[in-house]
C-alpha positions as CSV (number, residue, x, y, z in Angstrom):
1,M,38.2,178.0,-128.9
2,S,41.2,175.7,-129.3
3,K,40.7,172.2,-128.7
4,P,41.7,170.3,-125.6
5,S,45.6,168.6,-125.7
6,I,47.5,166.1,-124.1
7,S,50.8,166.4,-125.7
8,N,52.3,163.5,-123.0
9,P,51.8,160.3,-125.4
10,A,51.5,158.0,-121.9
11,V,49.0,160.6,-120.7
12,R,47.0,160.3,-123.9
13,A,47.3,156.8,-124.0
14,G,46.0,156.5,-120.5
15,S,43.1,159.1,-120.4
16,H,39.9,157.8,-119.8
17,S,38.0,155.6,-122.4
18,T,34.6,154.8,-123.0
19,G,33.9,151.0,-124.5
20,R,35.8,147.7,-124.7
21,A,38.3,145.5,-127.2
22,P,37.3,144.4,-129.7
23,Q,34.7,141.5,-129.9
24,N,36.6,139.3,-132.1
25,G,39.5,140.0,-130.9
26,W,42.5,142.0,-132.3
27,A,43.1,142.1,-135.8
28,A,46.6,141.2,-137.1
29,V,47.1,144.7,-138.5
30,V,44.9,147.9,-138.3
31,P,45.9,150.9,-139.3
32,E,45.5,154.3,-137.9
33,L,45.0,157.4,-139.6
34,S,45.6,160.4,-138.3
35,V,42.4,162.9,-139.4
36,S,42.1,166.7,-139.6
37,N,39.0,166.2,-137.4
38,I,37.2,163.5,-134.8
39,H,34.0,164.1,-135.0
40,E,33.9,164.9,-139.2
41,S,35.8,161.2,-139.4
42,L,33.5,159.4,-136.9
43,A,30.8,160.8,-138.7
44,F,32.0,159.2,-142.3
45,W,33.2,156.2,-140.5
46,C,30.3,155.1,-138.7
47,G,27.9,157.1,-140.1
48,L,28.3,156.1,-143.7
49,L,30.7,153.3,-143.8
50,G,28.8,151.6,-141.3
51,F,31.7,151.2,-138.7
52,E,30.9,151.3,-135.1
53,V,33.1,152.6,-131.9
54,A,34.7,149.7,-130.0
55,Y,35.9,152.0,-127.7
56,D,37.9,155.5,-127.8
57,R,39.5,158.3,-125.7
58,P,37.8,161.4,-126.2
59,A,40.3,164.0,-124.5
60,A,43.2,162.4,-126.8
61,R,40.7,162.6,-129.6
62,F,41.8,158.5,-130.3
63,A,38.8,155.7,-131.2
64,Y,39.0,152.5,-132.4
65,L,36.3,151.3,-134.8
66,T,35.0,148.1,-135.9
67,R,32.9,146.4,-138.9
68,N,32.4,142.8,-137.9
69,D,36.2,141.2,-139.0
70,L,37.6,145.3,-140.3
71,Q,39.4,147.0,-137.4
72,V,40.7,150.9,-137.5
73,M,42.1,153.7,-135.4
74,L,41.3,156.9,-136.2
75,C,43.8,160.0,-134.2
76,E,43.0,163.5,-134.5
77,Q,46.4,164.8,-135.8
78,N,48.7,165.5,-132.6
79,G,52.2,165.1,-134.3
80,R,52.9,162.5,-132.4
81,W,53.3,159.7,-135.7
82,E,53.8,162.9,-138.4
83,T,57.0,161.6,-140.3
84,A,56.8,164.7,-142.5
85,E,53.8,167.6,-143.0
86,M,50.6,166.1,-143.5
87,Q,49.1,167.8,-147.0
88,R,45.8,166.3,-148.3
89,P,44.7,164.5,-149.5
90,F,46.4,162.0,-146.5
91,G,47.9,158.5,-147.5
92,R,48.7,159.1,-151.0
93,G,49.9,156.1,-152.5
94,I,48.3,153.5,-150.5
95,N,44.6,151.8,-150.7
96,F,42.7,150.2,-147.4
97,Q,41.1,147.3,-149.4
98,M,37.9,146.0,-146.9
99,A,36.2,143.4,-147.4
100,V,32.9,143.5,-147.3
101,D,29.3,140.7,-147.4
102,R,28.0,143.6,-149.6
103,I,28.9,147.2,-151.1
104,Q,25.5,147.7,-152.3
105,P,24.4,148.9,-148.5
106,V,27.8,151.5,-148.3
107,V,27.3,152.8,-152.1
108,K,23.3,153.7,-151.2
109,A,24.4,155.1,-147.6
110,L,27.3,157.3,-149.4
111,T,24.8,158.0,-152.6
112,D,22.4,159.3,-149.8
113,A,24.2,161.3,-148.4
114,D,25.5,163.0,-151.6
115,W,29.1,161.8,-151.2
116,P,31.6,161.8,-154.4
117,L,32.8,158.3,-155.0
118,Y,36.4,158.1,-156.4
119,E,35.6,155.2,-158.3
120,Q,32.5,153.5,-159.3
121,P,31.6,149.9,-158.1
122,N,32.8,147.5,-161.2
123,E,33.5,144.1,-161.3
124,V,37.4,142.7,-161.6
125,W,39.2,139.2,-161.4
126,Y,42.4,139.3,-160.0
127,R,44.9,136.5,-161.4
128,V,46.4,134.3,-158.8
129,G,48.4,131.3,-159.9
130,D,46.2,129.5,-162.8
131,Q,42.7,130.8,-161.0
132,E,41.3,134.7,-160.8
133,Y,39.4,135.9,-158.2
134,G,36.2,137.9,-158.6
135,Q,35.1,141.0,-156.6
136,R,32.7,143.6,-157.0
137,E,35.3,147.2,-155.6
138,F,34.1,150.3,-155.5
139,L,36.5,153.0,-154.2
140,V,36.2,156.5,-152.1
141,Q,38.1,159.1,-149.7
142,D,37.4,159.9,-146.3
143,P,37.2,163.1,-145.1
144,D,40.9,163.6,-145.2
145,G,41.2,161.9,-148.4
146,Y,42.5,158.4,-147.4
147,L,41.4,155.8,-150.0
148,M,39.4,153.1,-149.1
149,R,38.2,149.7,-151.9
150,F,35.3,148.2,-150.2
151,A,34.9,145.0,-152.1
152,E,32.5,142.0,-152.0
153,R,33.6,138.7,-152.7
154,L,32.6,136.6,-156.3
155,G,34.5,133.6,-155.5
156,V,36.6,132.1,-158.2
157,R,37.3,130.7,-162.1
158,P,40.1,129.1,-163.5
159,A,42.2,131.7,-165.2
160,S,41.4,133.1,-168.9
161,R,44.0,131.7,-171.3
162,S,46.4,135.0,-172.5
């Protein structure tokens, strides 16, 4: 059975929608990820990473997700924004850093689901001028291979001399 398709971009954008705009307003930058299967992606993003669907357009296979101040759009591949042939892993060369209050609940959900981590949790201090900003972070790939780096802020300290 083939998936319903809306090929006209104006029709896709105006198709029936559920939900509403993000409660905290629109983020200044919101990535839209082309995914192979919207249902698998929603199970991962919402079921494991803790995002919620703010609104969607089911016939267009599109969903706008939020998790506190984080926002991301998912759209099942339709050829519209694809500048070249899509090959897994998608998003090669980019990782999306996402700040969360605590990484442990996300790590636990992924571990409980036997979802592999790309990089295990670790503490990192990044130098910025004469200070270092710390974070506990880990990396995970979504079903299409997009790489996310979840980070829990640890604070600021003077930079070490080197």
